[in-house]
C-alpha positions as CSV (number, residue, x, y, z in Angstrom):
1,M,70.2,97.5,134.1
2,C,73.3,95.5,133.4
3,G,74.9,92.6,131.6
4,I,76.2,89.8,133.7
5,T,78.8,87.1,133.0
6,G,80.2,84.1,134.8
7,L,83.0,81.5,134.2
8,I,83.2,78.2,136.1
9,N,86.4,76.2,136.7
10,P,88.8,76.0,135.1
11,I,89.4,79.8,135.0
12,E,91.9,81.2,132.5
13,K,93.3,84.6,133.4
14,D,91.6,87.6,131.7
15,D,88.8,85.5,130.3
16,I,86.1,87.0,132.5
17,Q,87.3,90.4,131.5
18,K,87.0,89.4,127.7
19,M,83.5,88.1,128.4
20,T,82.4,91.2,130.1
21,D,84.0,93.5,127.6
22,A,81.9,91.8,124.8
23,I,78.7,93.1,126.3
24,R,79.9,96.6,127.2
25,H,77.0,98.1,125.4
26,R,74.6,96.6,128.0
27,G,76.3,98.8,130.7
28,P,78.8,101.4,129.8
29,D,78.6,103.3,133.2
30,D,80.4,100.8,135.4
31,T,82.0,97.4,135.8
32,G,82.5,94.9,138.6
33,F,84.3,91.6,139.1
34,F,84.7,88.8,141.6
35,A,86.8,85.7,141.4
36,D,87.9,82.8,143.7
37,E,89.1,79.2,143.1
38,Y,85.7,78.0,141.9
39,L,84.4,80.8,139.5
40,A,84.8,84.3,138.1
41,L,81.9,86.7,137.8
42,G,81.6,90.0,135.9
43,M,79.1,92.7,135.1
44,R,78.6,95.9,133.1
45,R,76.2,98.4,134.7
46,L,73.8,100.9,133.2
47,S,73.1,103.1,136.3
48,I,69.4,103.8,136.8
49,I,68.7,103.5,140.5
50,D,71.0,104.6,143.3
51,I,73.6,105.7,140.8
52,A,76.3,106.2,143.4
53,G,75.6,103.4,145.8
54,G,74.5,100.5,143.5
55,R,77.8,99.2,142.5
56,Q,78.2,95.4,142.2
57,P,78.9,92.9,143.4
58,L,77.0,93.4,146.6
59,F,77.6,91.2,149.6
60,S,75.5,90.0,152.5
61,S,76.4,91.4,155.9
62,D,78.3,88.2,156.8
63,G,80.0,87.9,153.4
64,R,78.5,84.5,152.7
65,F,76.4,85.6,149.7
66,L,77.1,88.0,146.8
67,I,74.9,89.0,143.9
68,F,75.4,90.2,140.3
69,F,72.1,91.6,139.1
70,N,70.6,92.6,135.7
71,G,67.2,94.2,135.7
72,E,64.8,96.3,137.8
73,I,62.6,95.5,140.7
74,Y,59.6,97.8,140.8
75,N,58.3,96.9,144.2
76,Y,61.8,97.1,145.8
77,K,60.7,100.0,148.1
78,E,57.8,98.1,149.6
79,L,60.0,95.0,150.0
80,R,62.7,97.1,151.6
81,A,60.2,98.6,154.1
82,E,59.2,95.0,155.0
83,L,62.7,93.9,155.5
84,L,63.6,97.0,157.6
85,Q,60.6,96.2,159.8
86,A,62.1,92.6,160.1
87,G,65.4,93.9,161.4
88,Q,67.4,93.8,158.1
89,E,69.9,96.6,157.5
90,F,70.9,98.3,154.3
91,K,74.0,99.9,153.0
92,T,72.5,101.3,149.7
93,E,69.3,102.5,148.2
94,S,69.4,100.0,145.3
95,D,67.0,97.4,144.3
96,T,69.9,94.9,143.9
97,E,70.5,95.0,147.6
98,V,66.8,94.3,148.3
99,V,67.0,91.2,146.2
100,L,70.0,89.9,148.1
101,R,68.4,90.6,151.5
102,M,65.2,89.0,150.4
103,F,67.2,85.9,149.5
104,E,68.9,85.9,152.9
105,V,65.5,86.0,154.7
106,Y,63.3,83.9,152.4
107,G,65.7,81.8,150.4
108,L,64.5,80.4,147.0
109,N,60.9,81.3,147.9
110,E,61.7,85.0,147.3
111,F,61.7,84.9,143.5
112,S,57.9,84.8,143.0
113,R,57.6,88.0,145.1
114,L,59.7,90.2,142.9
115,R,57.8,92.5,140.7
116,G,60.0,93.4,137.9
117,M,62.3,92.1,135.1
118,F,65.6,90.3,136.0
119,A,68.4,87.9,135.4
120,F,70.8,87.6,138.3
121,A,73.4,85.3,139.9
122,I,73.7,84.7,143.6
123,Y,76.9,82.9,144.9
124,D,76.7,81.0,148.1
125,R,80.4,81.0,149.1
126,E,79.7,78.7,152.1
127,K,78.1,76.0,150.0
128,T,80.1,76.9,146.9
129,E,76.8,77.0,145.0
130,L,75.8,79.3,142.2
131,I,72.1,80.2,141.6
132,L,71.0,81.7,138.3
133,V,67.5,83.2,138.0
134,R,65.4,84.5,135.2
135,D,62.2,86.6,135.4
136,F,58.6,85.5,134.9
137,F,58.1,86.2,131.2
138,G,61.7,86.2,130.1
139,I,62.1,89.9,129.6
140,K,65.8,89.7,130.5
141,P,67.9,87.0,128.7
142,L,70.3,84.6,130.3
143,Y,72.4,82.0,128.4
144,Y,74.7,79.3,129.5
145,W,77.4,77.1,127.7
146,A,77.6,73.4,128.5
147,K,81.0,71.7,128.0
148,D,81.7,68.1,128.7
149,A,78.2,67.7,130.4
150,K,79.0,70.5,132.7
151,I,78.1,74.2,132.7
152,A,81.3,76.2,131.8
153,A,80.0,79.8,131.6
154,F,76.9,82.0,131.5
155,S,76.1,85.5,130.2
156,S,73.4,87.9,129.3
157,E,74.5,87.5,125.7
158,I,76.0,84.6,123.7
159,K,78.7,86.7,122.2
160,S,80.5,86.7,125.6
161,F,81.5,83.0,124.9
162,I,83.2,83.8,121.5
163,P,86.5,85.1,123.1
164,L,86.9,81.9,125.1
165,A,89.6,79.7,123.6
166,E,87.7,76.4,124.1
167,F,84.4,77.7,122.7
168,N,84.0,76.6,119.1
169,P,80.9,78.2,117.5
170,E,79.0,75.4,115.7
171,V,75.5,75.6,114.1
172,N,72.7,73.8,115.8
173,D,70.7,72.5,112.8
174,A,67.6,71.8,114.8
175,A,67.3,75.5,115.7
176,V,67.7,76.5,112.0
177,F,65.1,74.0,110.9
178,N,62.5,75.4,113.4
179,Y,63.5,78.9,112.6
180,L,62.1,78.3,109.0
181,S,58.6,78.0,110.5
182,F,58.7,80.2,113.5
183,Q,61.0,83.1,112.3
184,Y,62.9,82.7,115.6
185,N,64.4,79.7,117.4
186,P,61.7,78.2,119.8
187,L,64.2,75.6,121.3
188,E,66.0,75.8,124.6
189,E,69.2,75.1,122.8
190,T,70.2,78.2,120.7
191,F,71.5,78.4,117.2
192,F,74.9,77.6,118.8
193,K,75.4,73.9,119.7
194,N,75.7,73.5,123.5
195,V,74.6,77.0,124.3
196,F,71.2,77.1,126.0
197,K,68.7,79.7,127.3
198,L,67.6,79.6,130.9
199,P,63.8,79.4,130.5
200,P,61.6,82.2,131.9
201,A,60.5,81.7,135.5
202,H,63.2,79.2,136.2
203,Y,66.2,79.1,138.6
204,M,69.2,76.9,138.3
205,K,71.5,75.7,141.1
206,I,75.0,74.6,140.2
207,D,77.2,72.8,142.7
208,L,80.7,74.2,141.8
209,K,82.5,71.4,143.3
210,T,80.7,68.5,141.6
211,G,79.1,70.3,138.6
212,R,75.7,68.9,139.6
213,V,72.8,71.1,138.3
214,E,69.2,71.4,139.4
215,M,66.7,73.4,137.4
216,K,63.3,74.4,138.7
217,K,60.3,76.4,137.6
218,Y,59.3,78.8,140.4
219,W,56.2,80.4,138.7
220,R,53.7,79.4,136.0
221,F,51.3,81.6,134.1
222,E,47.8,80.1,133.8
223,F,44.5,81.4,132.6
224,K,42.0,81.4,135.4
225,Q,39.0,83.0,133.7
226,N,36.1,84.2,135.9
227,D,32.7,84.3,134.1
228,S,31.2,86.1,137.0
229,L,33.2,89.3,136.7
230,N,31.3,92.6,136.4
231,E,32.3,94.4,133.1
232,S,32.1,97.9,134.5
233,K,33.9,97.1,137.7
234,I,36.7,95.1,136.0
235,A,37.3,97.9,133.5
236,K,37.9,100.3,136.4
237,E,40.3,97.8,137.9
238,I,42.2,97.5,134.5
239,F,42.6,101.2,134.5
240,A,43.8,101.3,138.1
241,I,46.2,98.4,137.8
242,M,47.7,99.9,134.6
243,K,48.1,103.2,136.3
244,D,49.9,101.6,139.2
245,S,52.1,99.6,136.9
246,V,53.2,102.6,134.8
247,S,53.8,104.5,138.1
248,H,56.1,101.8,139.3
249,H,57.8,101.4,135.9
250,M,58.7,105.2,136.0
251,I,60.7,104.8,139.2
252,A,64.3,105.9,138.3
253,D,67.0,108.4,139.1
254,V,67.2,109.3,135.4
255,A,64.8,110.6,132.8
256,V,62.1,108.2,131.5
257,G,60.5,108.5,128.1
258,S,58.3,106.2,126.0
259,F,58.0,104.6,122.5
260,L,54.8,105.8,120.8
261,S,53.3,104.1,117.8
262,G,49.9,104.7,116.3
263,G,48.4,101.9,118.4
264,I,46.4,101.7,121.7
265,D,49.1,100.1,123.9
266,S,51.8,102.7,123.8
267,S,49.1,105.4,123.7
268,I,47.7,104.0,127.0
269,I,51.3,104.2,128.6
270,V,51.9,107.7,127.5
271,S,48.5,108.9,128.6
272,L,49.1,107.4,132.0
273,M,52.6,108.9,132.2
274,S,51.2,112.3,131.4
275,R,48.6,112.0,134.2
276,L,51.2,110.8,136.7
277,V,53.4,113.8,135.8
278,E,50.6,116.1,136.6
279,T,49.5,114.5,139.8
280,N,53.1,113.9,141.1
281,R,54.9,116.9,139.9
282,G,58.0,117.4,142.0
283,S,58.0,113.8,143.3
284,S,61.0,111.5,143.1
285,I,59.4,108.9,141.0
286,S,61.6,109.9,138.1
287,E,63.4,112.8,136.6
288,T,60.7,113.0,134.1
289,K,58.4,114.3,136.8
290,S,60.5,117.3,137.7
291,G,58.5,119.6,135.4
292,Q,59.9,118.3,132.1
293,K,57.7,117.2,129.2
294,I,57.5,113.5,128.5
295,Q,59.6,112.6,125.6
296,T,58.1,110.2,123.0
297,F,59.6,108.4,120.1
298,T,58.3,107.0,116.8
299,V,60.0,105.5,113.8
300,G,58.8,105.2,110.2
301,F,60.1,104.3,106.8
302,E,60.3,106.5,103.6
303,S,57.3,104.8,102.1
304,L,55.5,103.6,105.4
305,S,55.1,105.5,108.7
306,E,53.0,105.6,111.8
307,G,54.0,109.2,112.5
308,R,50.5,110.7,111.7
309,E,48.8,108.2,114.0
310,A,51.3,108.7,116.9
311,L,50.7,112.4,116.7
312,E,47.1,111.8,117.6
313,T,48.3,110.9,121.1
314,A,51.4,113.1,121.2
315,L,49.7,116.4,120.3
316,P,46.9,116.4,122.9
317,L,49.3,115.4,125.6
318,Q,51.9,117.8,124.6
319,T,54.8,115.4,124.7
320,L,58.2,116.3,123.4
321,H,57.8,114.1,120.4
322,H,60.6,112.8,118.2
323,E,60.0,111.0,114.8
324,I,62.7,109.5,112.6
325,T,62.4,108.2,109.1
326,I,64.6,105.3,107.8
327,S,65.6,104.7,104.1
328,A,66.1,101.3,102.5
329,D,69.9,102.0,102.3
330,E,70.1,102.8,106.0
331,Y,68.1,99.6,106.7
332,F,70.2,97.2,104.8
333,K,73.5,98.8,105.8
334,V,73.1,98.0,109.5
335,L,71.9,94.4,109.1
336,P,75.3,92.8,110.0
337,K,75.6,95.0,113.0
338,V,72.1,94.2,114.2
339,V,72.7,90.5,113.7
340,W,75.7,90.7,115.9
341,Y,73.7,92.5,118.7
342,F,71.0,89.8,118.3
343,D,73.2,86.8,118.8
344,E,70.7,84.6,116.9
345,P,68.9,85.3,113.7
346,V,65.4,86.7,114.2
347,A,63.4,87.1,110.9
348,D,61.2,89.9,112.2
349,P,61.7,92.9,109.9
350,S,60.4,95.2,112.6
351,A,63.4,94.6,114.8
352,L,65.4,96.9,112.6
353,G,62.9,99.6,113.1
354,L,63.3,99.1,116.9
355,Y,67.1,99.3,116.5
356,F,66.8,102.8,114.9
357,L,64.1,103.9,117.3
358,A,66.3,102.9,120.3
359,R,69.3,104.7,118.8
360,E,67.3,107.9,118.6
361,A,65.8,107.6,122.1
362,A,69.2,107.0,123.6
363,K,70.3,110.5,122.6
364,H,67.6,112.0,124.9
365,V,66.7,109.5,127.7
366,K,68.2,106.5,129.5
367,V,64.9,104.6,130.1
368,V,61.9,104.1,127.8
369,L,58.5,102.4,128.4
370,S,56.9,100.2,125.7
371,G,53.8,98.3,125.1
372,E,55.1,94.7,124.6
373,G,52.8,92.1,126.2
374,A,49.5,93.8,125.8
375,D,48.4,91.8,122.8
376,E,49.3,88.5,124.4
377,L,47.6,89.2,127.8
378,F,44.5,91.1,126.6
379,G,43.9,89.3,123.2
380,G,45.1,91.9,120.7
381,Y,46.2,90.0,117.6
382,N,43.7,89.8,114.8
383,I,44.3,86.1,114.4
384,Y,42.6,85.5,117.8
385,L,39.3,86.5,116.1
386,E,39.5,83.8,113.5
387,P,37.8,81.1,115.6
388,F,34.9,83.4,116.1
389,A,34.8,84.4,112.4
390,R,35.0,80.8,111.0
391,R,32.0,79.5,112.9
392,W,29.9,80.1,109.7
393,L,31.9,77.3,108.0
394,T,30.5,74.7,110.5
395,W,27.4,74.3,108.3
396,I,29.5,73.2,105.3
397,P,29.6,69.3,105.1
398,N,33.1,67.9,105.5
399,T,33.0,66.3,102.0
400,I,32.5,69.7,100.4
401,L,35.1,71.4,102.7
402,N,37.7,68.8,101.9
403,F,37.0,69.1,98.2
404,I,37.5,72.9,98.4
405,I,40.9,72.7,100.3
406,N,42.2,69.9,98.0
407,L,41.7,71.9,94.8
408,P,45.0,71.9,92.8
409,F,45.3,75.7,92.6
410,D,45.6,78.5,95.1
411,F,42.8,81.1,95.7
412,R,41.9,83.6,98.3
413,G,40.5,82.0,101.4
414,K,41.9,78.5,100.7
415,N,44.3,78.5,103.7
416,Y,41.5,79.9,105.9
417,A,39.3,77.0,104.9
418,K,42.1,74.6,105.5
419,R,42.6,75.9,109.0
420,A,38.9,75.7,109.7
421,S,38.9,72.0,108.9
422,Q,41.8,71.2,111.4
423,H,42.3,71.2,115.1
424,L,44.1,74.3,116.4
425,E,47.1,72.3,117.4
426,D,47.6,71.0,113.9
427,W,48.3,74.4,112.4
428,Y,48.8,77.1,115.1
429,I,52.5,77.3,116.1
430,G,52.4,80.9,117.2
431,N,51.8,84.4,115.8
432,A,54.2,84.0,112.9
433,S,54.5,81.1,110.5
434,I,56.8,81.7,107.5
435,F,57.6,78.5,105.6
436,K,54.7,75.9,105.8
437,Q,55.6,72.2,106.3
438,D,55.2,71.3,102.7
439,E,57.4,74.2,101.7
440,I,60.1,73.1,104.2
441,D,60.0,69.6,102.7
442,K,61.1,71.1,99.4
443,L,63.6,73.5,100.9
444,W,65.5,71.4,103.5
445,K,67.8,68.7,102.3
446,T,69.3,67.1,105.3
447,H,67.9,64.7,107.9
448,L,67.0,65.5,111.5
449,S,65.4,63.2,114.1
450,K,62.0,64.1,115.7
451,A,63.7,64.3,119.1
452,D,65.9,67.1,117.8
453,L,62.9,69.1,116.6
454,D,60.6,68.9,119.7
455,T,59.5,72.5,120.4
456,G,57.4,71.7,123.4
457,L,54.2,72.8,121.7
458,G,52.5,69.5,122.5
459,Q,53.1,70.0,126.2
460,L,51.7,73.5,126.0
461,Y,48.6,72.4,124.2
462,R,48.0,69.8,126.9
463,R,48.4,72.5,129.6
464,A,45.9,74.7,127.6
465,K,43.3,71.9,127.5
466,G,39.8,73.2,128.2
467,L,40.4,76.8,127.0
468,S,38.7,78.2,124.0
469,D,40.7,78.3,120.7
470,S,41.3,82.0,121.0
471,T,42.6,81.8,124.6
472,M,44.6,78.8,123.7
473,M,46.3,80.9,121.0
474,Q,47.1,83.5,123.7
475,F,48.6,80.8,125.9
476,I,50.8,79.5,123.1
477,D,52.0,83.0,122.2
478,I,52.8,83.9,125.9
479,N,55.0,80.9,126.2
480,T,56.7,81.0,122.7
481,W,56.2,84.1,120.5
482,L,56.4,86.6,123.3
483,V,59.7,85.4,124.7
484,G,61.2,84.1,121.5
485,D,60.6,87.1,119.3
486,I,58.9,90.1,121.0
487,L,61.0,90.4,124.1
488,A,64.2,89.1,122.5
489,K,64.2,91.9,119.9
490,A,63.0,94.5,122.6
491,D,66.0,93.7,124.9
492,K,68.7,93.2,122.2
493,M,67.8,96.3,120.1
494,T,67.5,98.7,123.0
495,M,70.5,97.4,124.9
496,A,72.5,97.7,121.7
497,H,72.3,101.5,122.4
498,S,72.6,101.2,126.3
499,L,68.9,102.0,126.6
500,E,66.7,100.3,129.2
501,L,63.3,99.3,128.0
502,R,60.5,98.6,130.5
503,V,57.2,96.9,129.7
504,P,54.4,97.8,132.1
505,F,51.9,95.4,130.5
506,L,54.0,92.5,131.7
507,D,53.9,93.6,135.3
508,M,52.8,90.7,137.6
509,E,49.7,92.5,139.0
510,V,48.6,93.3,135.4
511,A,49.1,89.7,134.4
512,R,47.1,88.3,137.3
513,L,44.2,90.5,136.3
514,A,44.4,89.7,132.7
515,A,44.4,86.0,133.4
516,T,40.9,86.2,134.9
517,L,39.2,87.9,131.9
518,P,36.6,85.7,130.1
519,D,36.6,85.6,126.4
520,R,33.7,88.1,126.1
521,F,35.9,90.8,127.7
522,K,38.7,90.3,125.1
523,W,36.8,89.9,121.8
524,R,33.5,91.4,120.9
525,D,31.8,92.5,117.6
526,G,35.1,91.9,115.6
527,S,37.1,94.0,118.1
528,T,40.3,92.8,119.9
529,K,41.2,93.8,123.5
530,Y,37.6,94.9,123.9
531,L,37.7,95.7,127.7
532,L,41.2,97.2,127.6
533,R,39.8,99.6,125.1
534,E,36.7,100.3,127.1
535,A,38.8,100.9,130.2
536,F,40.5,103.9,128.5
537,K,37.4,105.2,126.7
538,K,37.6,108.6,128.6
539,V,41.4,108.9,128.2
540,L,42.3,108.1,124.6
541,P,41.3,109.8,121.4
542,E,38.5,107.7,119.8
543,S,40.5,107.2,116.6
544,V,43.3,105.7,118.7
545,R,41.1,103.7,121.0
546,T,39.3,101.9,118.2
547,R,42.2,101.5,115.8
548,K,42.7,97.9,114.7
549,K,46.0,96.1,115.3
550,L,48.5,97.0,112.5
551,G,51.7,95.5,113.8
552,F,55.0,97.3,113.0
553,P,54.9,97.5,109.2
554,T,58.1,97.6,107.2
555,P,58.3,98.0,103.4
556,I,60.6,95.0,102.6
557,R,58.1,93.7,100.0
558,N,58.9,96.7,97.9
559,W,62.6,96.8,98.8
560,F,63.4,93.3,97.5
561,T,63.6,94.3,93.8
562,S,65.3,92.6,90.9
563,E,68.2,95.2,91.4
564,R,69.1,93.8,94.9
565,K,71.4,91.1,93.6
566,D,73.8,91.8,96.5
567,I,71.0,90.5,98.9
568,Y,70.2,87.4,96.8
569,N,73.8,86.5,96.3
570,T,74.4,86.7,100.2
571,I,71.7,84.1,100.5
572,I,72.7,81.8,97.6
573,D,76.4,81.8,98.1
574,N,76.2,81.1,101.8
575,P,78.0,77.7,102.6
576,Y,75.5,76.7,105.2
577,I,72.5,77.3,103.0
578,Q,74.2,75.6,100.1
579,K,74.8,72.5,102.2
580,H,71.3,72.3,103.8
581,M,68.9,73.9,101.5
582,N,67.7,73.5,97.9
583,I,69.2,76.4,96.0
584,A,66.9,75.9,93.0
585,Y,63.9,76.3,95.2
586,I,65.4,79.5,96.7
587,R,66.1,80.9,93.3
588,N,62.5,80.2,92.4
589,L,61.3,82.1,95.5
590,I,63.4,85.1,94.6
591,D,62.3,85.1,90.9
592,N,58.6,84.8,91.8
593,H,59.0,87.7,94.1
594,T,61.0,90.1,91.9
595,S,58.5,89.4,89.0
596,R,55.7,90.3,91.4
597,K,53.9,87.0,91.0
598,V,54.0,86.2,94.8
599,D,55.0,88.2,97.9
600,N,57.9,86.1,99.2
601,S,59.6,89.0,101.0
602,R,59.3,87.4,104.5
603,K,60.8,84.2,103.3
604,I,63.7,85.9,101.5
605,Y,64.3,88.1,104.6
606,L,64.4,85.0,106.9
607,L,67.1,83.4,104.7
608,L,69.0,86.7,104.4
609,M,69.2,87.0,108.2
610,L,70.3,83.4,108.6
611,A,73.1,83.9,105.9
612,I,74.3,87.1,107.6
613,W,74.3,85.4,111.1
614,Y,76.4,82.6,109.7
615,N,78.9,85.1,108.1
616,V,79.1,87.1,111.4
617,F,79.4,84.3,113.9
618,I,80.4,81.1,112.2
619,Q,82.7,82.2,109.4
620,P,83.5,85.8,110.2
621,E,86.2,86.0,107.6
622,K,83.4,86.2,105.0
623,L,82.0,89.4,106.5
624,S,83.1,92.4,104.4
């Protein structure tokens, strides 16, 4: 696991060092650099596999290609054996060298064969061509800065561009506008103007002499539901493929632990880890399997915790369990630091819990497994049940339904009825929706063109045509919410503490199987992830296996009291918010919340994170 950086002509002395130093937290164990007349490359390394031999850059045998790599390839041993049989030679035991040799043999066709998470740069010195690649689901980030219509630099984190003399941090208003709805930025262009994300499952080729750029998608996730699947047989396959995935994700030359909440996803992972420890004791899969107990980690808050639920898995498996509790003062104190690690504001309060959880885990292990991706692939969010639940409304005549939803006052179920009267694409933007469109119309003051605001949702809905509403929701979330929120916070919050996070549910083999499941295997009798739960019926405690999705709860609703004037002043006094938003409307949001009329905590939190981000990156002198 690493962070990688790159600077394309013109190259100023020491700039690549500054860029790489800015992401030292991603890899405190080692550093590496390369420079010629066309570009400079750098990396920080967190040593996980082949600690002694995996230094970068790695070169091809003839010196034509070199690679800087961030991530892990879980099938690298199988690919290495294949390459050895084909006559390739290796100097190291690292997965990085396997990626490079695969590229030498198969070229651009190799990327879809890599089972893992990655963002890497391959430099073809003969063609003076740079190739940047990002993994299938966007587990690992990769950003690039465009200057004068050419790509000037790239990095694992945006903060690497800040030290560059010609980089002027400027707010991308379109990203902020969309953030109000999504709670993260769904656009390819980031909160910083002219800084972009390389999309998941894409590679980019840059001709270093001409600046010409070619970007191509090398893989696409599609649901290919198979109604003929046998329930009992496919449940066994789910168990087997998850066991295989967890086994591959435990490959490391250091200790591997796991996050453990009260939910089914992390409990599945820990249960499989425990089984693998017993059956492979003494193997070289990981240091965890040398007779030590698996270490598990849970975070809670003073008034809200999943600790008791997590123990229902930890105690029977006899893991070495760690639980930490966070206070409101601790939470708010680290907000500016967390925003700095994030690069962009993400208004998901659970990200702070993940920050503290990773900080504790990093004291004990170097790698953790976690359950991200299970809900998106296997249908775990409660909102996916809504299309089934609202079928009873179909008997209500449209005239009556329209009368109900147009009543001039709010009541429980009004929004539910409104959604039932609309097409899915008219209201579902992903798993989180903070400010509704009518609220944004009151909040936002300045004008933005429709072209600036295109999130690509229309194209995704066209690709999902023919799927049921619930599966369509999954598809939207896999392509938006998963990469923009779930994986972004997982990477940034763990790497802040030099901790590698691995996600076995987002393994390619798991994804291929999940894509074939018909709706009846995902949702049944009001239950989500039906067949995933059935597959682990004999493994998990029944209370864990049947527990409903709870999310990662944080008590911000109760923390935003009338006494927290420091928080509200941070929002109201912010220059960007004053220029672009209706301050009277914001004051009303705050007043209604502190008087307990309406729970506006998520909206206040969203504005707070935006204000802090502006103070950290755009006007840092305002940060106390």
